[in-house]
C-alpha positions in Angstrom: 0.2 -0.4 -0.5 1.3 3.6 -0.7 2.7 5.0 2.4 2.2 8.6 1.7 -1.9 7.2 0.8 -2.9 7.5 4.4 -0.8 11.0 5.5 -2.3 12.6 2.5 -5.8 11.4 3.6 -5.0 12.4 7.7 -3.9 16.5 6.1 -6.9 16.5 4.5 -5.7 16.3 0.3 -7.6 14.9 -2.2 -6.1 11.3 -3.7 -5.0 10.9 -7.0 -4.0 7.7 -8.3 -3.6 5.4 -11.5 -5.5 2.0 -10.5 -4.1 1.5 -8.5 -5.6 -2.3 -6.0 -4.6 -1.0 -3.1 -6.3 2.5 -3.8 -9.7 0.4 -5.2 -11.2 0.2 -1.6 -10.8 3.6 -0.7 -14.1 5.7 -1.4 -11.9 8.8 -1.0 -9.4 8.2 -3.4 -9.9 9.7 -7.3 -9.1 6.8 -9.5 -7.3 7.5 -12.8 -7.9 4.7 -15.6 -6.5 6.1 -18.3 -4.8 9.4 -19.0 -8.5 11.6 -19.6 -9.5 10.2 -16.2 -6.3 11.4 -15.0 -6.2 14.5 -15.6 -10.3 14.8 -14.7 -9.6 14.3 -11.7 -6.9 16.7 -10.9 -10.0 18.8 -11.9 -12.1 17.2 -9.5 -10.0 17.3 -6.7 -9.3 20.6 -7.2 -12.1 21.8 -6.1 -12.3 18.8 -3.4 -12.3 21.7 -0.5 -15.6 21.8 -0.8 -17.9 19.0 -1.8 -18.9 17.7 2.3 -19.7 14.6 1.3 -16.1 13.7 0.2 -14.2 15.2 2.5 -15.6 13.3 4.7 -14.9 9.8 3.0 -11.5 11.6 3.1 -11.9 12.3 6.6 -13.3 8.4 7.0 -10.7 7.1 5.6 -8.4 9.3 7.0 -9.8 7.5 10.7 -10.2 4.1 9.7 -6.3 3.8 8.7 -4.6 5.6 12.2 -1.9 4.1 13.7 -4.2 3.8 16.9 -7.2 2.0 14.8 -4.3 0.3 14.2 -2.3 -0.8 16.6 -6.5 -1.7 17.8 -6.2 -4.8 14.9 -3.1 -6.2 15.8 -3.8 -5.9 19.5 -7.3 -8.2 18.6 -5.5 -10.1 17.2 -3.0 -10.7 19.3 -6.2 -11.5 22.3 -4.3 -8.4 24.2 -7.3 -5.2 25.5 -6.0 -1.7 23.8 -6.6 0.6 25.9 -8.2 3.9 25.1 -7.2 7.4 26.8 
């Protein structure tokens, strides 16, 4: 998975990408199959800050991939109860 992807999400930055299998599962990723798609998605990303539904999807994807969520998942797999502050 592209590491910067989650950093961009956490910084509320739209993500424009080619059709990477790792990115397809995220609602906030603007997936581009062609050169024209990529250009269209860049234009969409430029105004995405004004789209509350897109920004909510971006925040949701960021939260689900935060270090806290990843640590909780590891604890659960190991059978350890995570302590939340």
